[in-house]
SEMINU-387323 format. One record per residue (C-alpha): x, y, z; residue in three letters. Coordinates in nm, 3 decimals, always signed. Each point is the difference from the previous one (the first is absolute). Layout:
N
((X; Y; Z); ALA),
...
REM end
This chain:
468
((-4.680; +3.503; +10.525); UNK),
((+0.291; +0.074; +0.243); UNK),
((+0.144; +0.348; -0.040); UNK),
((+0.346; -0.141; -0.077); UNK),
((-0.145; -0.191; -0.295); UNK),
((-0.108; +0.332; -0.150); UNK),
((+0.368; +0.097; -0.020); UNK),
((+0.077; -0.302; -0.220); UNK),
((-0.087; -0.061; -0.364); UNK),
((-0.295; -0.229; -0.062); UNK),
((+0.093; -0.367; +0.047); UNK),
((+0.053; -0.175; -0.333); UNK),
((-0.059; -0.362; -0.096); UNK),
((+0.176; -0.175; -0.285); UNK),
((-0.255; -0.199; -0.198); UNK),
((-0.012; -0.246; -0.283); UNK),
((-0.310; +0.028; -0.217); UNK),
((-0.070; -0.340; -0.156); UNK),
((-0.260; -0.053; -0.271); UNK),
((-0.078; -0.232; -0.289); UNK),
((+0.181; +0.130; -0.307); UNK),
((-0.336; +0.032; -0.175); UNK),
((-0.115; +0.238; +0.276); UNK),
((+0.314; +0.216; +0.001); UNK),
((-0.172; +0.294; -0.170); UNK),
((-0.291; -0.007; +0.244); UNK),
((+0.247; -0.025; +0.288); UNK),
((+0.201; +0.300; -0.117); UNK),
((-0.321; +0.196; -0.053); UNK),
((-0.104; -0.079; +0.358); UNK),
((+0.343; +0.112; +0.127); UNK),
((-0.023; +0.323; -0.200); UNK),
((-0.351; +0.070; +0.125); UNK),
((+0.093; -0.071; +0.361); UNK),
((+0.310; +0.220; -0.031); UNK),
((+0.183; -0.137; +0.304); UNK),
((+0.280; -0.212; -0.153); UNK),
((+0.343; +0.112; -0.116); UNK),
((+0.119; -0.271; -0.237); UNK),
((+0.365; -0.101; +0.023); UNK),
((+0.222; -0.012; -0.305); UNK),
((+0.129; +0.210; -0.288); UNK),
((-0.279; +0.094; -0.236); UNK),
((+0.070; -0.096; -0.361); UNK),
((-0.019; +0.262; -0.273); UNK),
((-0.335; +0.081; -0.153); UNK),
((-0.048; -0.220; -0.305); UNK),
((-0.263; -0.206; -0.177); UNK),
((-0.315; +0.080; -0.193); UNK),
((-0.129; +0.233; +0.273); UNK),
((+0.316; +0.213; -0.002); UNK),
((+0.004; +0.015; -0.380); UNK),
((-0.363; +0.110; -0.013); UNK),
((+0.068; +0.273; +0.257); UNK),
((+0.305; +0.119; -0.195); UNK),
((-0.202; +0.022; -0.321); UNK),
((-0.261; +0.212; +0.177); UNK),
((+0.269; +0.232; +0.134); UNK),
((+0.159; +0.037; -0.343); UNK),
((-0.335; +0.079; -0.159); UNK),
((-0.116; +0.245; +0.267); UNK),
((+0.253; +0.074; +0.275); UNK),
((-0.161; +0.050; +0.338); UNK),
((+0.088; +0.304; +0.209); UNK),
((+0.083; -0.197; +0.311); UNK),
((+0.045; -0.349; +0.126); UNK),
((-0.297; -0.222; -0.074); UNK),
((-0.218; -0.087; +0.297); UNK),
((-0.010; -0.367; +0.094); UNK),
((-0.304; -0.224; +0.014); UNK),
((-0.019; -0.375; -0.020); UNK),
((-0.273; -0.214; -0.144); UNK),
((-0.113; -0.282; +0.224); UNK),
((-0.007; -0.231; -0.302); UNK),
((+0.234; -0.024; -0.298); UNK),
((-0.114; +0.269; -0.245); UNK),
((+0.009; +0.016; -0.377); UNK),
((+0.322; +0.197; -0.058); UNK),
((-0.094; +0.096; -0.356); UNK),
((-0.326; +0.147; +0.126); UNK),
((+0.181; +0.195; +0.273); UNK),
((+0.240; +0.141; -0.259); UNK),
((-0.284; +0.085; -0.236); UNK),
((-0.180; +0.190; +0.276); UNK),
((+0.326; +0.162; +0.120); UNK),
((-0.047; -0.137; +0.353); UNK),
((+0.349; +0.095; +0.117); UNK),
((-0.078; -0.057; +0.368); UNK),
((-0.108; -0.361; -0.049); UNK),
((+0.287; -0.070; -0.239); UNK),
((+0.246; +0.144; +0.252); UNK),
((-0.153; -0.224; +0.264); UNK),
((+0.050; -0.302; -0.225); UNK),
((+0.363; +0.097; -0.052); UNK),
((+0.058; +0.013; +0.375); UNK),
((-0.184; -0.328; +0.047); UNK),
((+0.226; -0.167; -0.258); UNK),
((+0.306; +0.130; +0.185); UNK),
((-0.126; -0.148; +0.331); UNK),
((-0.064; -0.332; -0.171); UNK),
((+0.374; +0.000; -0.068); UNK),
((+0.064; -0.005; +0.377); UNK),
((-0.189; -0.327; +0.047); UNK),
((+0.181; -0.326; +0.063); UNK),
((-0.177; -0.287; -0.173); UNK),
((+0.022; -0.366; +0.091); UNK),
((-0.222; -0.236; -0.192); UNK),
((-0.356; +0.128; +0.011); UNK),
((+0.065; +0.245; +0.285); UNK),
((+0.149; +0.350; +0.018); UNK),
((+0.137; +0.185; +0.300); UNK),
((+0.080; +0.363; +0.076); UNK),
((+0.199; +0.128; +0.297); UNK),
((-0.060; +0.332; +0.166); UNK),
((-0.042; +0.207; +0.314); UNK),
((-0.327; +0.105; +0.160); UNK),
((-0.089; +0.172; +0.330); UNK),
((-0.068; -0.272; +0.257); UNK),
((-0.324; +0.161; +0.106); UNK),
((-0.140; -0.021; -0.355); UNK),
((+0.109; -0.361; -0.062); UNK),
((-0.334; -0.157; +0.106); UNK),
((-0.193; +0.226; -0.240); UNK),
((+0.243; -0.085; -0.279); UNK),
((-0.040; -0.372; +0.065); UNK),
((-0.377; +0.033; -0.004); UNK),
((+0.008; +0.192; -0.329); UNK),
((+0.233; -0.249; -0.169); UNK),
((-0.210; -0.297; +0.107); UNK),
((-0.279; +0.145; -0.214); UNK),
((+0.209; -0.053; -0.314); UNK),
((+0.141; -0.337; +0.101); UNK),
((+0.339; +0.124; +0.126); UNK),
((+0.167; -0.001; +0.340); UNK),
((+0.241; +0.230; +0.186); UNK),
((+0.243; -0.188; +0.225); UNK),
((+0.214; +0.187; +0.254); UNK),
((+0.372; -0.076; -0.032); UNK),
((+0.289; +0.040; +0.239); UNK),
((+0.197; +0.301; -0.133); UNK),
((+0.358; -0.085; -0.097); UNK),
((+0.269; +0.184; +0.199); UNK),
((+0.130; +0.188; -0.306); UNK),
((-0.338; +0.141; -0.101); UNK),
((-0.099; +0.326; +0.167); UNK),
((-0.375; +0.060; +0.006); UNK),
((-0.130; +0.324; -0.151); UNK),
((-0.093; +0.288; +0.227); UNK),
((-0.361; +0.112; +0.034); UNK),
((-0.053; +0.306; +0.218); UNK),
((-0.312; -0.005; +0.211); UNK),
((-0.249; +0.262; -0.120); UNK),
((-0.024; +0.200; +0.323); UNK),
((-0.157; +0.343; -0.048); UNK),
((+0.235; +0.166; +0.249); UNK),
((+0.323; -0.122; -0.162); UNK),
((-0.101; +0.019; -0.368); UNK),
((+0.063; +0.376; -0.049); UNK),
((+0.350; -0.033; +0.146); UNK),
((+0.099; -0.324; -0.170); UNK),
((+0.161; +0.176; -0.302); UNK),
((+0.272; +0.116; +0.242); UNK),
((+0.106; -0.365; +0.015); UNK),
((-0.091; -0.131; -0.345); UNK),
((+0.190; +0.285; -0.168); UNK),
((+0.312; -0.145; +0.162); UNK),
((-0.083; -0.364; -0.066); UNK),
((-0.228; -0.291; +0.081); UNK),
((+0.018; -0.135; +0.354); UNK),
((+0.135; -0.358; -0.003); UNK),
((-0.260; -0.258; +0.097); UNK),
((+0.175; -0.084; +0.327); UNK),
((+0.038; +0.361; +0.114); UNK),
((-0.222; +0.220; +0.213); UNK),
((-0.185; +0.272; -0.189); UNK),
((+0.174; +0.329; +0.099); UNK),
((-0.279; +0.227; -0.129); UNK),
((-0.108; +0.133; +0.344); UNK),
((+0.359; +0.086; +0.094); UNK),
((+0.068; +0.148; -0.344); UNK),
((-0.306; +0.225; +0.030); UNK),
((+0.091; +0.128; +0.348); UNK),
((+0.366; +0.052; -0.090); UNK),
((-0.079; +0.186; -0.323); UNK),
((-0.251; +0.246; +0.144); UNK),
((+0.222; +0.062; +0.304); UNK),
((+0.309; +0.074; -0.209); UNK),
((-0.198; +0.201; -0.254); UNK),
((-0.169; +0.206; +0.270); UNK),
((+0.328; +0.077; +0.173); UNK),
((+0.152; +0.133; -0.323); UNK),
((-0.318; +0.174; -0.124); UNK),
((-0.098; +0.155; +0.332); UNK),
((-0.238; +0.285; -0.071); UNK),
((-0.363; +0.034; +0.114); UNK),
((-0.114; +0.182; -0.313); UNK),
((+0.177; -0.221; -0.250); UNK),
((-0.101; -0.314; +0.188); UNK),
((-0.368; +0.094; -0.001); UNK),
((+0.019; +0.086; -0.371); UNK),
((+0.146; -0.344; -0.069); UNK),
((-0.275; -0.163; +0.208); UNK),
((-0.261; +0.197; -0.196); UNK),
((+0.155; -0.119; -0.327); UNK),
((-0.024; -0.356; +0.131); UNK),
((-0.371; +0.049; +0.066); UNK),
((-0.039; +0.138; -0.353); UNK),
((+0.176; -0.311; -0.131); UNK),
((-0.260; -0.210; +0.182); UNK),
((-0.265; +0.168; -0.215); UNK),
((+0.198; -0.076; -0.317); UNK),
((+0.136; +0.352; -0.042); UNK),
((+0.190; +0.084; -0.212); UNK),
((-0.126; -0.248; -0.256); UNK),
((+0.345; -0.114; -0.122); UNK),
((+0.081; -0.120; +0.353); UNK),
((-0.321; -0.204; +0.030); UNK),
((+0.189; -0.335; -0.040); UNK),
((+0.182; +0.083; +0.327); UNK),
((-0.319; +0.077; +0.188); UNK),
((+0.040; -0.300; +0.230); UNK),
((+0.316; +0.147; +0.159); UNK),
((-0.172; +0.320; +0.117); UNK),
((+0.055; -0.077; +0.373); UNK),
((+0.379; +0.022; -0.053); UNK),
((+0.014; +0.375; -0.084); UNK),
((-0.270; +0.072; +0.259); UNK),
((+0.188; -0.169; +0.285); UNK),
((+0.338; +0.133; -0.116); UNK),
((-0.142; +0.353; -0.016); UNK),
((-0.149; -0.022; +0.350); UNK),
((+0.329; -0.128; +0.143); UNK),
((+0.181; +0.286; -0.176); UNK),
((-0.248; +0.241; +0.161); UNK),
((+0.082; -0.144; +0.344); UNK),
((+0.369; +0.056; -0.058); UNK),
((-0.088; +0.347; -0.125); UNK),
((-0.148; +0.072; +0.342); UNK),
((+0.318; -0.128; +0.163); UNK),
((+0.207; +0.229; -0.223); UNK),
((-0.241; +0.295; +0.011); UNK),
((-0.029; -0.002; -0.381); UNK),
((-0.317; +0.084; -0.195); UNK),
((+0.084; +0.105; -0.358); UNK),
((+0.337; +0.092; +0.150); UNK),
((+0.073; +0.181; +0.331); UNK),
((-0.316; +0.211; -0.028); UNK),
((-0.093; -0.020; +0.367); UNK),
((-0.340; -0.149; -0.088); UNK),
((+0.064; -0.294; +0.234); UNK),
((+0.195; -0.026; +0.325); UNK),
((+0.338; -0.173; +0.012); UNK),
((-0.030; -0.304; +0.227); UNK),
((+0.360; -0.123; -0.023); UNK),
((+0.277; +0.177; -0.193); UNK),
((+0.089; +0.210; -0.300); UNK),
((+0.192; -0.226; -0.244); UNK),
((+0.209; +0.293; -0.123); UNK),
((+0.103; +0.125; +0.345); UNK),
((+0.048; -0.342; +0.162); UNK),
((+0.117; -0.250; -0.261); UNK),
((+0.207; -0.214; +0.242); UNK),
((-0.292; -0.125; +0.214); UNK),
((-0.189; -0.071; -0.322); UNK),
((+0.298; -0.199; -0.127); UNK),
((+0.015; -0.204; +0.322); UNK),
((-0.370; -0.081; -0.022); UNK),
((+0.042; -0.100; -0.366); UNK),
((+0.272; -0.247; +0.099); UNK),
((-0.219; -0.133; +0.281); UNK),
((-0.289; -0.049; -0.240); UNK),
((+0.234; -0.171; -0.244); UNK),
((+0.136; -0.234; +0.268); UNK),
((-0.354; -0.095; +0.107); UNK),
((-0.110; -0.067; -0.358); UNK),
((+0.312; -0.203; -0.075); UNK),
((-0.058; -0.206; +0.317); UNK),
((-0.355; -0.079; -0.112); UNK),
((+0.135; -0.088; -0.345); UNK),
((+0.245; -0.244; +0.163); UNK),
((-0.286; -0.147; +0.204); UNK),
((-0.184; -0.073; -0.324); UNK),
((+0.325; -0.141; -0.135); UNK),
((+0.038; -0.236; +0.296); UNK),
((-0.350; -0.137; -0.049); UNK),
((+0.043; -0.036; -0.375); UNK),
((+0.344; -0.164; +0.021); UNK),
((-0.142; -0.244; +0.258); UNK),
((-0.289; -0.090; -0.230); UNK),
((+0.234; -0.029; -0.299); UNK),
((+0.293; -0.188; +0.151); UNK),
((-0.051; -0.073; +0.367); UNK),
((+0.157; +0.128; +0.322); UNK),
((+0.355; +0.007; -0.135); UNK),
((-0.090; +0.233; -0.286); UNK),
((-0.198; +0.225; +0.235); UNK),
((+0.292; +0.028; +0.244); UNK),
((+0.300; +0.028; -0.232); UNK),
((-0.136; +0.215; -0.282); UNK),
((+0.100; +0.363; -0.036); UNK),
((-0.367; +0.073; -0.061); UNK),
((-0.098; -0.197; +0.308); UNK),
((+0.122; -0.039; +0.357); UNK),
((+0.370; +0.064; -0.064); UNK),
((-0.073; +0.321; -0.192); UNK),
((-0.237; +0.118; +0.272); UNK),
((+0.269; -0.067; +0.259); UNK),
((+0.251; +0.214; -0.189); UNK),
((-0.254; +0.280; -0.031); UNK),
((-0.117; -0.012; +0.361); UNK),
((+0.349; -0.038; +0.141); UNK),
((+0.133; +0.284; -0.212); UNK),
((-0.282; +0.236; +0.103); UNK),
((+0.030; -0.083; +0.371); UNK),
((+0.378; +0.029; -0.012); UNK),
((-0.016; +0.336; -0.179); UNK),
((-0.250; +0.135; +0.252); UNK),
((+0.217; -0.123; +0.285); UNK),
((+0.305; +0.169; -0.148); UNK),
((-0.188; +0.326; -0.061); UNK),
((-0.153; +0.004; +0.348); UNK),
((+0.321; -0.108; +0.171); UNK),
((-0.159; -0.321; +0.134); UNK),
((+0.264; -0.274; -0.005); UNK),
((-0.252; -0.275; +0.084); UNK),
((-0.210; +0.078; -0.306); UNK),
((+0.316; +0.031; -0.209); UNK),
((+0.124; -0.343; +0.106); UNK),
((-0.341; -0.167; -0.030); UNK),
((-0.047; +0.143; -0.348); UNK),
((+0.351; -0.096; -0.106); UNK),
((-0.039; -0.355; +0.131); UNK),
((-0.337; -0.039; -0.175); UNK),
((+0.136; +0.129; -0.329); UNK),
((+0.311; -0.219; +0.033); UNK),
((-0.206; -0.315; +0.063); UNK),
((-0.220; +0.087; -0.296); UNK),
((+0.307; +0.042; -0.222); UNK),
((+0.112; -0.348; +0.102); UNK),
((-0.341; -0.138; -0.098); UNK),
((+0.027; +0.179; -0.333); UNK),
((+0.342; -0.153; -0.057); UNK),
((-0.131; -0.349; +0.077); UNK),
((-0.286; +0.043; -0.242); UNK),
((+0.216; +0.138; -0.281); UNK),
((+0.269; -0.265; +0.058); UNK),
((-0.258; -0.279; -0.018); UNK),
((-0.121; +0.138; -0.329); UNK),
((+0.349; +0.056; -0.143); UNK),
((+0.142; -0.335; +0.106); UNK),
((+0.332; -0.072; +0.168); UNK),
((+0.355; +0.076; -0.096); UNK),
((+0.184; +0.325; -0.046); UNK),
((-0.227; +0.118; -0.281); UNK),
((-0.308; -0.058; +0.215); UNK),
((+0.148; +0.191; +0.294); UNK),
((+0.098; +0.290; -0.225); UNK),
((-0.346; +0.014; -0.155); UNK),
((-0.169; -0.017; +0.340); UNK),
((+0.222; +0.279; +0.135); UNK),
((-0.085; +0.228; -0.291); UNK),
((-0.370; -0.080; +0.041); UNK),
((+0.008; +0.080; +0.372); UNK),
((+0.170; +0.335; -0.055); UNK),
((-0.245; +0.082; -0.279); UNK),
((-0.299; -0.096; +0.218); UNK),
((+0.115; +0.213; +0.295); UNK),
((+0.072; +0.301; -0.221); UNK),
((-0.333; -0.042; -0.177); UNK),
((-0.195; -0.009; +0.327); UNK),
((+0.171; +0.321; +0.112); UNK),
((-0.059; +0.171; -0.334); UNK),
((-0.363; -0.110; -0.001); UNK),
((-0.052; +0.171; +0.335); UNK),
((+0.174; +0.316; -0.117); UNK),
((-0.226; +0.008; -0.306); UNK),
((-0.287; +0.099; +0.228); UNK),
((+0.165; +0.336; +0.062); UNK),
((-0.178; +0.101; -0.321); UNK),
((-0.321; +0.009; +0.205); UNK),
((+0.145; +0.303; +0.176); UNK),
((+0.175; +0.140; -0.308); UNK),
((-0.311; +0.004; -0.218); UNK),
((-0.216; +0.119; +0.288); UNK),
((+0.243; +0.290; +0.036); UNK),
((-0.008; +0.063; -0.377); UNK),
((-0.381; +0.009; +0.001); UNK),
((+0.002; +0.253; +0.282); UNK),
((+0.267; +0.207; -0.177); UNK),
((-0.204; +0.018; -0.321); UNK),
((-0.302; +0.108; +0.201); UNK),
((+0.206; +0.268; +0.174); UNK),
((+0.132; +0.134; -0.332); UNK),
((-0.351; +0.033; -0.141); UNK),
((-0.132; +0.163; +0.316); UNK),
((+0.292; +0.243; +0.025); UNK),
((-0.047; +0.101; -0.365); UNK),
((-0.371; +0.053; +0.062); UNK),
((+0.069; +0.209; +0.312); UNK),
((+0.252; +0.217; -0.186); UNK),
((-0.254; +0.084; -0.271); UNK),
((-0.296; +0.050; +0.231); UNK),
((-0.124; +0.359; +0.020); UNK),
((-0.229; +0.213; -0.213); UNK),
((-0.234; -0.131; -0.265); UNK),
((+0.271; -0.099; -0.246); UNK),
((+0.218; -0.151; +0.272); UNK),
((-0.286; -0.202; +0.144); UNK),
((-0.094; -0.131; -0.345); UNK),
((+0.362; -0.086; -0.079); UNK),
((+0.052; -0.159; +0.340); UNK),
((-0.317; -0.208; -0.033); UNK),
((+0.114; -0.119; -0.344); UNK),
((+0.346; -0.091; +0.131); UNK),
((-0.154; -0.181; +0.297); UNK),
((-0.238; -0.198; -0.221); UNK),
((+0.249; -0.090; -0.273); UNK),
((+0.279; -0.066; +0.250); UNK),
((-0.214; -0.240; +0.202); UNK),
((-0.120; -0.181; -0.311); UNK),
((+0.360; -0.047; -0.115); UNK),
((+0.121; -0.099; +0.347); UNK),
((-0.291; -0.241; +0.044); UNK),
((+0.054; -0.167; -0.338); UNK),
((+0.377; -0.022; +0.032); UNK),
((-0.001; -0.125; +0.357); UNK),
((-0.282; -0.247; -0.067); UNK),
((+0.211; -0.163; -0.269); UNK),
((+0.329; +0.013; +0.189); UNK),
((-0.128; -0.120; +0.337); UNK),
((-0.211; -0.271; -0.161); UNK),
((+0.303; -0.133; -0.188); UNK),
((+0.221; +0.020; +0.309); UNK),
((-0.254; -0.181; +0.218); UNK),
((-0.026; -0.276; -0.261); UNK),
((+0.378; -0.013; -0.030); UNK),
((+0.041; -0.051; +0.375); UNK),
((-0.273; -0.262; -0.001); UNK),
((+0.140; -0.196; -0.293); UNK),
((+0.372; +0.009; +0.070); UNK),
((+0.020; +0.022; +0.377); UNK),
((-0.310; -0.186; +0.120); UNK),
((-0.107; -0.247; -0.268); UNK),
((+0.359; -0.116; -0.045); UNK),
((-0.037; -0.152; +0.347); UNK),
((-0.346; -0.142; -0.048); UNK),
((+0.060; -0.170; -0.337); UNK),
((+0.295; -0.203; -0.122); UNK),
((-0.183; -0.134; -0.302); UNK),
((-0.316; +0.061; -0.198); UNK),
((-0.309; -0.208; -0.055); UNK),
((-0.242; +0.002; -0.290); UNK),
((-0.359; +0.113; +0.001); UNK),
((-0.276; -0.259; -0.019); UNK),
((-0.132; +0.021; -0.357); UNK),
((-0.295; -0.235; -0.050); UNK),
((-0.135; -0.079; -0.342); UNK),
((-0.330; +0.184; -0.017); UNK),
((-0.216; +0.050; -0.310); UNK),
((-0.377; +0.055; -0.014); UNK),
((-0.168; -0.311; -0.140); UNK),
((-0.314; +0.033; -0.209); UNK),
((-0.245; -0.271; -0.098); UNK),
((-0.108; -0.040; -0.364); UNK),
((-0.327; +0.179; +0.079); UNK),
((+0.190; +0.303; +0.123); UNK),
((+0.223; +0.024; -0.306); UNK),
((-0.102; +0.281; -0.237); UNK),
REM end
């Protein structure tokens, strides 16, 4: 598979499942067992003899949780299932009845419409042929957006919650998980720069891999995220010369955030500009796939927005450095991009005075927003400085107490408690800030809409011999 294909959701096929009406149950059972079809339509409410039997069981002996689902391959005796309190099979029958309500019947035939991954379509067709049904691929209508199915790559899976917490990638868009992972750990590390704290976080990630502590076991699959974030924080700790504060345990390879905040601020803005540029690059590709070349060029999340950003940065650098050529090139680039923005907004707003007014307001808002988005990355320096300041306070308090048996004991206690508090507080704050920058500044360029996750109908099917 080409590497670019890995950046896209799995290709979906719209299918019509056609079967004799008498074989509709067997067809739905085959679909449930295969578990690769998301049926289209609004499910009707649970009703009928199956639902009533399940309600009577719940009233007689309420279950502690939601009943598990199983489906009998053949129509069961509902009274017998109720008598034996087979909630799982009754629940399966309820869901089967609801899917029957999605079928379109015509004479002696019934049809269901749904989505399935293209690569699994041949297996689905083979399975349905065994029950006398057929799956026919349809041309998707322009108004129907296919569901999104992320490819189960081991490298991306631990970092995918960074994206899915924000929303589901639209089917037409490129999966931004690799970029989201790199951006998050880079921003987190810059704000959490400390060798000691970073290695502690990495160690906690390794403990999470082993299912420790037990209450975090459901999040075990994301263990690489804290490990990588902790190691990146340790690298920045070497650059800052921080290891549980300014203890001198490691050399300083770059600067002290407290003594030299201005260079740190400049680097934070540079990092922000680079990340925003990559976000716009994703936006260009996604707008092209969603609406063609015009959308990619004129959108504020696409080419026009990137032009404003790039032109503004080059112009500002030219002004600061006293280079008139860079100033004029940056100004001309930003000006041309503003014109493209105006064309795009005017086309969307329509003609006339009202359209011009709306487009003007939108252009001003877009330019201001791009500038404010860049300035938001100054928090990379601000929170990096705050982390260093907290470490310095703890270390200074420890140094002031150090001396004699009592002083050493008190200093050690202050050092331990202070670092635990600083670690916990900064872990929460920098994690939230890194997510905030990712969601509001970066993902706002990558996404302009939201898709929906592929949700196939999947229930274990048991034969009569397997039923208890």
